[in-house]
Each structure stands twice: as C-alpha cells, then as structure tokens.
N, C-alpha and C positions, 0 to 999 in steps of 0.2 A: 504494500500500500504506500502510495506517495504521501510524504509529509514534508512540508517545508521547514527550514531550520528553526524559525521562530515558534513553530508549533510542536517541535520535537519534545521538549521537556514535559508538556502536558500529555502527549501521547505515551511517553514512557511511564508516566505516573499512573496511567490507567492499567496498563499491563506490560510486562517485560517480554518483548518478542524473542525469537530464537536467532534472528538475523537482523542486522542493521547495515545498510549499504549507504555510506556517505560518499557522494561523488560530486566533484567540481573543483574549480581552480582558484576560488577566492579563499585565501588562507585563514582569515579571521573567523568567518562563519564555519569553515571546515573544522578548525580547531575547536570552536565552541560546541559544535555538534558531537564530535568525538568525546569531548569532556563530559557532555551531558549523558552519553551512553555509559561511560565509566562510572559516573556518579550514581546512575540508576542501578548499575550492577552491584555496586557496594551497598546501596540501600536495600537491595534484594538479598543480601548476605553472601554474594559471590566475592570471595577473597583471593582466589588464585587467578593469575593472569599470565598468559603466554603470548608473546609477540613474534610474528613471522614477517620479516622484511623481504619483500620480493625484489630480487636483484637479477641481473643477467645470469642465465643458467640456473635459476632457482629450481630446486627439486620439488615439484608439486606433490609428490608422494608424501612429503612431510606434513602437509595439511591433513590428509586422511590419517596419517600415523598419529599425529598429536591429538586429533579428535577421538581416536579410538582408545587412547591411553586413559586409564582411570586416574582421576585426581587423587593425589596423596593426602590432601588436607581438607577437601570438601567434596560434596556430591557433584558439583558442577563448577565450571570455570569460564572466564572471559578469554576468548581467543581472538586476537587482533591480527588481521591480515592487511599489511600495508603495502599497497602497490605503487603509491606515488603516481608518476607519469608512465610507469611501465605498462605495456599491453599484456592482456591475458594470454593471447595466442590460443592455439588449439588445445595444448596440454592443460593450460590453466582453466579454460572453459570446461573441459572434460572433468577436471578435478572438482570444480565447484558443482557441476551437475551431479556428480557422484555423491558429494557431500550432502546435497539436498535430499537425496534418496533415503538418507538415514536420520533425517531430522526428527521423525516421529519417535525415535528411540534415543534421542540425544537431548540432554538438558543443558548443554553448554550454550553460551551466547557468542555468536560470531559477529565481530565488527569488521567490516571491510571498508577501508579508506582508500580512495582512488581518485583519478582525474575524471573529467567530464565524460558522461556516457551519452552517446548520441541516440537518436530514435531507433536506428538499426540494432544497436547493442541491447536496447531495452526490449527488443522482440526476440532476443536469443533464448535458447533453451535454458541455459544456466540461470539467466536473470529471472525468467518467469518462474522457474522452480523455487528459487530462493525468495522471490517477492511474495509468494503465497504464504510464507511463514514469517514474514517480517516487515520491516519498514525500509522504504527507499527515500533518502534525503538528498535531493538535488540542491547543490550549492551554486547560486548564481551571483555574479558581481552585482552590486547595488547600482542601479541606473543613476546618473548624475541628477536627474530630476527628483529622485527620492532620497538623495544622500543626506540632505539636511534633516529630514524627518527621522531617518534611521539613526543618525548621531544624536538627535535630541532625545529619542527614546532610550538610547543606549547609555546616556549619561547617568541615568538612575542606578545603573549597576555599579557605578563608582561613587555613589552617594552625592551626586551633583544634580542640579537642575540647569537647563541651558535654554536660552531663548532661541527661537527658530532662526532669527537672523545670525545669531552667534554660531549656531550649528552649521548654517550654510557657509559662513566664513571659515569655520574649521574644515569643512569639506573642500573648499577652494584651496586651502593651504596644504591639504594632504590628498589632493584629488587622485582617485584610483588606487589609494593605498589605505585600506581600512585599518590595517595593523598600525600604521603610523598615527592615524587619528585616535585609535584606542590607547596607544602609548601616551599620546599628548594628554588625553583625559586622565590617565593614571597620574601623570605628573601634576596636573592641575588639582587633582584630589589631594595630593600631598601638601599643596600650598594653601588650599582653601578649606575652611571648616565644612563638616558634613552638612548637606542641605543648601549650600551656597548656590544662588542663581547666577550663572555666568552670562554676561552680556557680550556683545560684539567687541566692545572695548577691552574686556578681559581677555578674549581670545587674541586680539591684535597684539596685546602686550605680552601674553604668556606663551604663544605658540609661534615658533619659527616657521617661516614659509618654506615648506619642503616639497612644493609642487614640482613634479618633473613631467614634462610633456614630450611627446614624440609626434612624428608626422602622421602616424596612424590614428592617434587621438584626434588630431586636427581633421583628418578625412572623415572620421565618424561624426564629428560635430557639424561639419559641412553638410553631410548627407541628412542628418536629423533635423537640420534647420534651426541651429542654435547660434544666432549671430553674436550675442554678448560673450558666449563661451569661446567662439572662434576668435574674436578680437583678443581675448585674454591669452589664448594659446599661441597666437602669432607673436604677441609681445614676449611670451615666455620662451618660445623657440629662438627668437632673435637674441634675447639676453643670455641664453645658454650657449650661444655660439654655433647653432645648427646652420649648416651651409644653405644658402638660398636655393641653389639648384635642386637639393634634396626635397625641399618643401614644394617647389614647382613640379617636380616629378610626381609626388604623391597626389597633388591636386589634379594634374593633367591625366593621370591614370584613372581617377574617378570620373572625370569628365568623359573620357573615351568609353568607359564602361557604361555610363548612363546613356550615351549616344547609341551604343550598341543595343542596349535594352529597348530603346525607342524603335530602332530599326527592326528588331525581331517582332515587337508588338504590332508595328505597322504592317507586317507581313501576315498578321492574323494569329500569331502565337499568344498564348496567355502569358501573364507576368511570370508565373512559376516556370513555364517552359523556357522563357527568355533567360531567367536566372540560371537554369541548368545548362544553357547553351554557352555561357561565358567560360572563358579559360583564364584562370581557374574558376570553377563553378562557384556561384554565390551561395553560401550555406544558409540554412534556415534562420539562424539567429540574426543575420545581417539583412535579410530580405525586407523587413518592415522599413528600415532606414532607406534602402534603395527605392522602395515603393513611394515613400514620401517625397524623395528627391525627384523621381520621374514625374510625379504629379505637380511639383512646384516648378520644375525646369523643363519647358517644352523644347523641342529640337531647335527652334530658332534661337532661343536663349542659350542653349548649349553651344551652338556654332559661334555665337558672339563671345562666349566665355573662352572658347578655344582660341579665338583671335586674340583675346587678352593674354592668354597663356603664351601665344606666339610672340607677342610684343615683349613679354617678360623674358622669354628665351633669348631674344635679341639683346635685351638689356644686360643679361648675364654675360653676353659676348661683347658688350660694349658698343653695340650697333643700334641702340635705341635710347632716347632720352628719358624714358619712363623710369622714375625712381623705384628701385628694385623692391625694397621691403614694404613701402607704402602700396606698391602695385600688388604684391602678394597679399597684403591685407585686404585690398579691395576685391581681388579675385575670390578669395575665400569667403569674404562677407557676402558677395553677390551670390555665390553658390548656396549660402545658408539662408538667403532670402533677406539679407540686410542691405544697408546702404554703404557705399564706399566713401572715401574721403577725397580722392583726387578729382579734379575737374575733368569734364569729358574731353577737353582739348588735349589732356595728357595722353589719351589713348588714340588720338587720330593721326599719330605719326605714321608716315608711309616711307617704306624703304625705296630708294631710287633704284630703278631697274639697272642691272649690270649688262654691259655689252661686250 
C-alpha cells in the first residue's frame, strides 16, 4: 500500500507491516522515513537489527540466509536492506520475490531503502509480492512552490514557530537542499528559546545563503513559468562564475525540444507520443512542465526566442553588441512568461552578409 512520508508514522502506529519499501532520492525525507520505521520496530519490542548493504557483486543469497536464521535474542528482528542507487538486477528481483513467498511464516520486519522506483518497476513481480504485505513510501523532492509550507510545518519538530515569509526565505537560501534547511533550523533552535516565532529578519540574520544553482535548475524554472525564480537563478549563476555559453546551451536545448514537440503535435500526435519521440525521451515527471511551456510558447514565439539565442551566440563570439548576461536574463525570462529588461532595439542587430 502506498503511503507518503508525512503519513508514515500514523500508518505504522496502526499496525506494524512485514515490509516497508522507502524509495526516492530526497535524502531528508528518506532518512526520516527510515527512522520512523526503526522507531516503530523498537516500540513493537523488536530489539535485534541486521543491516545488509548492497554493493557490486552482492551475494543475494545472504538475504534469504539471514531471514531464515532464528534470532538469538528475540522472536523477530528488523532486517534492513540498503540498496542506495544500486539496481536490483535479475538476481536481486528473484531474491526479493522468493523472500515474499515466505512472509506468511516470517515475523521479521524488512526495511528496504533504495533510489526512485519508476512505474515499470512498481509493476514487477517482486514489488507486487512485497507490496501486498507492507507499505511503499515514495520519497519525492519538495516542489519549490510548496517549500515554504513544508519548512514552516517542519519547524515545530525543532521547537520553533516560523512565519510563512520566513520559511520561504529559508527555502530560497537553501533551495533544493532540505538537509541544509533542516540543519539551519537545528542551529536556530540552539540560539532561540523553545517556542520562538522566527521572522524573515531572523532568518536573514541567522542563516547563511547557501543556495547553489545549476543550468538544469534554470531550465526547469523556465519550463514551469516561474519568472521571479528565473531572475534569481540567473543572478546566482553569474555570481558563481558559471560560463555564459553553458547557460545559453541549456536554454537553447529546451527551446529546440519545445519546437520539436510542437512539430510532432502539428502532425497529429498526442502530447504523450510527442514526448516519447524526443531523444532522449521526456520522462513522466518532467512532462507537466513541458506541457505548460508548449501551451505558453507557440511556435512563432519559439522561433523568435531562437533568434534571440542566435544573437547571444554571436555575442559570445564577439560579433554582436547584445550585452551577454542581460541578454541571457531576458531570454530566460521570456521563456518563463516574464518581461525582459533590454530595449527591443538591443535585439534588432543584423549581421552584415559576408562575400
């Protein structure tokens, strides 16, 4: 049964399952979910714990061997199988499917911690067999639009209260890194008395700006139509010394992908089929962002944006007077549905033909 991370403690309090699968790449929620399972096991009287770290050439027979061994100190034990980013492979899938066959006669609790499971893996035989006996906890990164609410609610775990504006500022200063945000709140809890309500000013004074952006973060913000975030990311990339051609490459790649999506849909293909036709294929998680972008940016606008990108490429080579970073800012902002800063005349430069 699927249970999201924030619902897991309540689900474990009702009854202790025989299997919990925690899958995902966001480290803070992943850690919290595994800790919740361990705490529930202790509460249920399970004192023995055995950990299996899956590494290259891991002997999957050990899982069945450990499961069949009687506990020396208790009637049951917590068995942790840690895969990290390692893939199961055929041998691992077979071992888990075989483990599931003996669950009716097994009182142990199996905690599997692993990377993200896609839709195909969730339809596999081993997953279905284990899912019948336990809980599946998918761990997703917190979307930037929900980050402030997430941090506001989490502050209570550290004995603090935090205004929504303060939570959003904390999210901006630690964007994409919930562990950093949580560590910042732990430090603030040491400074302030229990129950203190933190304001944006408290966050500004007490939390160092540890935001780290990359061009892929910028591309996502452009696709999702987040102009204010795009402007902040462009500023961050420039201050961190990211080379302008790399930023231009990332933006141009997205423009060409969007143009290709339009072309496939104009030929009568559905949006889903158009996504699958891209090389590399656009995966399910990113499709909503591309869909929003195709609705916001028709082909005529995309061609205009590609001309802007061409001017910027000439600016990189010293053949255009368009100011490079302001131009990148305007290109990204326009992709996101915002307004640029440069006058239209800055983009009307024409290259003289060569003979």
